[in-house]
C-alpha positions, 0 to 999 in steps of 0.5 A, spaced: 499 500 499 505 504 500 506 505 493 499 509 492 501 516 495 507 516 490 503 514 484 498 519 486 503 524 487 506 522 480 499 523 477 499 530 480 506 532 476 503 529 469 497 533 470 500 540 473 505 539 466 499 539 462 494 545 460 486 543 461 487 542 453 493 539 451 495 538 444 495 531 441 500 530 435 498 523 433 503 520 428 502 513 424 507 510 420 505 504 415 508 497 416 513 499 421 517 493 424 520 493 431 527 491 429 528 497 424 535 500 424 538 507 423 532 511 426 535 517 430 529 521 430 524 516 433 529 513 438 530 521 440 522 521 441 523 514 445 528 517 450 524 522 452 517 518 452 515 511 454 517 506 449 511 500 450 516 494 447 510 489 448 504 493 444 500 489 440 495 490 435 488 487 434 489 485 427 495 485 423 492 488 417 491 496 415 484 497 415 482 493 421 487 495 425 486 502 424 479 502 425 480 498 432 485 504 434 480 510 432 474 507 435 477 503 441 473 497 439 475 490 438 474 487 431 468 483 433 465 490 434 467 494 428 466 488 424 472 490 420 476 484 418 478 486 410 481 492 406 474 494 404 469 495 409 468 501 414 467 501 421 461 506 420 457 500 417 457 496 423 458 502 428 454 508 425 454 512 431 461 511 434 465 517 436 472 516 434 478 518 438 479 525 433 471 526 433 471 526 441 476 531 441 473 535 436 466 535 440 470 538 446 473 544 442 480 542 439 481 543 432 482 536 429 486 535 422 489 530 418 495 530 413 496 523 410 494 516 412 491 515 419 484 511 416 486 506 411 488 508 404 490 503 398 497 504 397 499 507 392 493 507 389 490 511 394 495 516 395 492 523 394 485 521 395 481 521 402 481 513 402 476 510 407 476 516 411 471 518 416 468 525 415 466 526 423 473 526 425 476 532 422 475 539 420 481 539 415 484 534 411 490 534 407 492 529 402 499 530 398 501 526 392 508 526 390 513 524 385 513 517 388 507 516 385 508 519 378 515 515 379 511 508 379 514 506 372 521 506 375 520 501 381 523 494 381 518 489 382 522 482 382 515 479 381 511 482 376 505 478 377 504 481 383 502 489 384 507 493 387 503 494 393 503 487 395 510 485 392 517 486 395 518 492 390 523 498 391 526 505 388 532 509 390 529 515 388 531 521 385 530 528 388 529 531 395 525 528 401 520 534 400 518 531 393 516 525 396 509 524 399 511 523 406 516 529 405 510 533 403 506 530 409 511 533 414 511 540 410 504 540 411 504 538 418 509 543 420 504 549 416 498 546 420 502 547 427 505 554 425 498 556 424 494 553 430 499 553 435 494 558 439 489 553 439 488 546 442 489 541 436 489 534 435 493 533 429 493 526 425 500 525 421 500 519 417 506 517 413 505 512 407 512 508 408 515 503 409 509 500 406 510 497 399 513 499 394 519 501 398 521 508 396 526 513 398 531 518 396 538 514 394 541 517 400 537 513 405 539 506 401 546 508 402 545 508 410 544 501 409 550 498 405 548 491 401 553 488 404 551 489 411 544 486 410 542 479 412 536 475 412 534 472 419 536 465 421 531 460 423 532 452 424 531 448 418 525 445 420 522 451 423 515 450 419 515 443 420 510 444 427 506 450 424 499 449 422 498 451 415 493 456 416 499 460 420 502 462 414 498 468 410 495 466 404 498 472 399 505 469 401 505 461 401 511 461 398 517 462 402 521 469 400 515 469 394 520 464 391 526 469 390 533 468 391 537 470 397 540 477 393 534 479 391 531 479 398 537 482 401 535 488 396 528 488 398 530 488 406 535 494 404 530 498 400 525 497 407 530 499 412 532 505 407 524 507 407 524 506 415 530 511 415 527 516 410 520 516 414 524 517 420 527 523 418 520 526 416 518 525 424 524 528 425 522 534 422 515 535 425 518 533 432 523 539 431 518 544 429 514 542 435 520 544 439 521 550 434 514 553 436 515 552 443 509 547 444 513 540 446 511 542 453 503 542 452 503 537 447 502 529 448 506 525 442 503 518 440 508 514 435 505 508 432 505 503 426 498 499 424 502 492 425 508 489 425 512 487 419 516 480 417 522 481 414 524 474 412 523 470 419 520 463 419 524 461 413 521 466 408 515 470 411 514 477 409 510 483 410 504 482 415 497 478 416 500 473 421 499 472 428 507 471 429 510 476 434 513 480 428 506 481 426 502 482 432 507 486 436 508 493 433 512 500 435 508 504 440 511 511 443 507 515 448 510 522 451 506 526 455 509 532 458 511 531 466 510 524 466 514 520 471 516 514 466 519 518 460 525 516 458 523 509 460 522 502 456 515 499 459 515 491 458 508 490 460 502 487 455 498 493 452 494 493 446 493 498 441 485 499 443 488 502 450 491 508 446 484 511 445 482 511 453 489 513 455 489 520 450 482 521 453 484 520 460 490 525 459 485 530 456 480 529 462 475 527 457 470 521 458 468 517 452 462 512 451 464 504 451 471 503 450 474 496 450 481 498 452 484 501 458 488 507 460 495 507 460 496 513 464 499 508 470 504 506 466 506 512 463 508 514 471 511 507 473 512 503 467 515 497 471 508 497 475 504 491 476 499 490 470 494 485 469 493 485 462 493 480 456 493 482 448 489 479 443 490 479 435 486 476 430 486 475 423 481 472 418 484 467 412 480 466 406 478 459 403 483 458 397 487 451 395 490 451 402 484 451 406 477 449 403 473 455 407 474 461 411 478 460 417 479 465 423 485 466 427 486 468 434 491 469 439 493 471 446 499 474 448 501 474 456 508 476 459 510 469 458 505 465 453 503 466 446 497 461 444 493 461 438 488 458 435 485 457 428 478 456 427 477 454 434 483 449 434 480 445 428 485 448 423 491 447 428 494 450 435 500 454 436 503 455 443 510 459 444 513 459 451 517 466 450 521 465 456 525 460 453 523 461 445 522 468 444 522 467 436 517 462 436 521 457 433 518 451 437 510 449 437 509 446 444 502 445 442 505 439 438 508 436 444 504 431 449 506 435 455 501 436 461 504 443 462 502 445 455 495 442 455 493 446 462 496 452 459 492 452 453 486 450 457 487 457 461 488 461 455 482 459 451 478 461 456 480 468 456 478 469 449 471 469 451 468 476 450 474 478 447 475 475 440 470 470 436 473 464 433 469 462 427 469 467 421 464 473 421 458 473 416 459 473 408 459 481 408 467 480 409 470 481 401 475 475 401 479 478 395 480 484 400 483 480 406 
């Protein structure tokens, strides 16, 4: 009980450091893996905020993940499992995160991708935006779109949006869409510096195609690029459904050199986006807004870069896809500058920001992370649940729902409630998830799976949803 006065005091410190209406800078990065390199500006933000090292998205696919973040509701409430459906089809009256701030006197604006877009085809459009959320939207469109014919695509049967495709681009940062997004965001900060704002800044890279100016490729020499290692039999104990339908062949059938070039391009794109984040953070400092601005940086999901003998991109329930970057910097928070290793979920972002701004939203599925912002090491009784829907194909005769639960020690995954396979990984001994304990006849594993299975109840369905889902857009 002795810790409570200290915790209460830390709440007072946090509250006294913010005005009644703190600004919100909400930065989204598309397809950002946790294991990225050369990100000095994101690292700078992490060093001044709280880095959540075990933050998990609700679905490792752009549209449904973003729908859950921005509504604070799980996929079974939003009914968004594919790339086409809008959350207001199922929740017409839901008040989104930015909409809550708009209703309470904040200026709300979006630049770039916050809600879902097709990439690159949707760049420059509104995508699947939500009009009630914003007073102003800006949709820059840079030379990365017009230069599409220059992109290298080693699998031409696939569109560049779904392929390991890349371009070391000519020109400056500011000519690229993400550079233009940073420029527009800075101008909005300058224009609205004297009123409370909620500014969503959504960068498109490193989503495929991996496009960045040439100088960022130079930061990652090809001879230094290595693909992840795994046991030769790594896939032998993993259910078929665990691998995404759009990447059934390891490494897309590409040779090692081509994959290394793709990985170089991915890292170049990450470094390019990092530089744009730095421009926006520098503007925040220059305009003297830092001390009253809560900064959140997140990616919609994790990203595979060749793990498990050739898995790329997203759409899996492995750690690399279900876990995603999340940094929150709240001025005055006692935990700033520290990492948090507790299990948190992306649906926790909405209640956290509402709590920090003293707003009271209606029904949400997550919980405020404010206590962890003040003490990242405190006891935190939480789990994370992530889902993915597989379409019927030549591997699976019907649609299959996958759901996984992550605790501080375990990951347990069910495919079609176990009918299409089970997975259990012990993260204390096997952090890369190479040994599926569900395949081993051990009493401990059975007991753990039974206990974890019960925790899905009320949080994630195990069967495919109604046929309104478009299987071609999963």
